[in-house]
C-alpha positions in Angstrom: 0.6 -64.5 61.6 -1.1 -61.8 63.8 -4.0 -60.2 62.1 -4.5 -56.5 61.6 -8.4 -54.5 61.6 -7.6 -51.7 58.6 -8.7 -48.3 59.7 -11.0 -46.7 57.6 -9.8 -44.0 55.9 -12.2 -40.7 57.2 -11.1 -37.2 55.2 -12.8 -34.1 56.9 -13.3 -31.7 54.5 -12.8 -28.1 55.3 -15.5 -26.0 56.8 -15.7 -23.7 53.7 -18.2 -21.2 55.9 -15.0 -19.9 57.6 -13.2 -19.5 54.7 -12.7 -16.5 52.0 -13.1 -16.7 48.7 -10.5 -15.2 46.2 -11.1 -15.2 42.8 -8.3 -15.3 40.7 -10.4 -15.4 37.3 -13.4 -15.8 36.1 -13.3 -19.9 36.0 -11.0 -20.1 39.2 -11.6 -19.4 43.1 -9.5 -20.5 46.0 -10.3 -20.6 49.5 -8.2 -19.0 52.5 -8.2 -18.7 55.9 -10.6 -15.3 57.0 -7.8 -13.0 57.6 -5.2 -13.9 55.2 -4.0 -11.7 52.8 -5.8 -11.9 49.3 -3.5 -10.7 47.5 -0.8 -12.9 48.6 -2.5 -15.5 48.3 -3.7 -14.7 44.3 0.2 -14.1 43.6 1.3 -17.2 45.4 -1.3 -19.1 43.5 -0.6 -17.0 39.8 3.3 -17.3 40.7 2.7 -21.7 41.2 0.7 -22.0 37.7 3.5 -20.1 35.6 5.8 -22.8 37.2 4.2 -25.6 36.2 3.7 -24.4 32.5 
């Protein structure tokens, strides 16, 4: 029987200073890559939320 050593799971959160904020409504904000289209990101977010409902 071989013993395997478990590697710790390392989760690196994204650097929000390198991302731009898109305001969906007064309580929802999403972060997208710099240079990405904020209008397109907002439309995709809203389309997904409609599908979920």
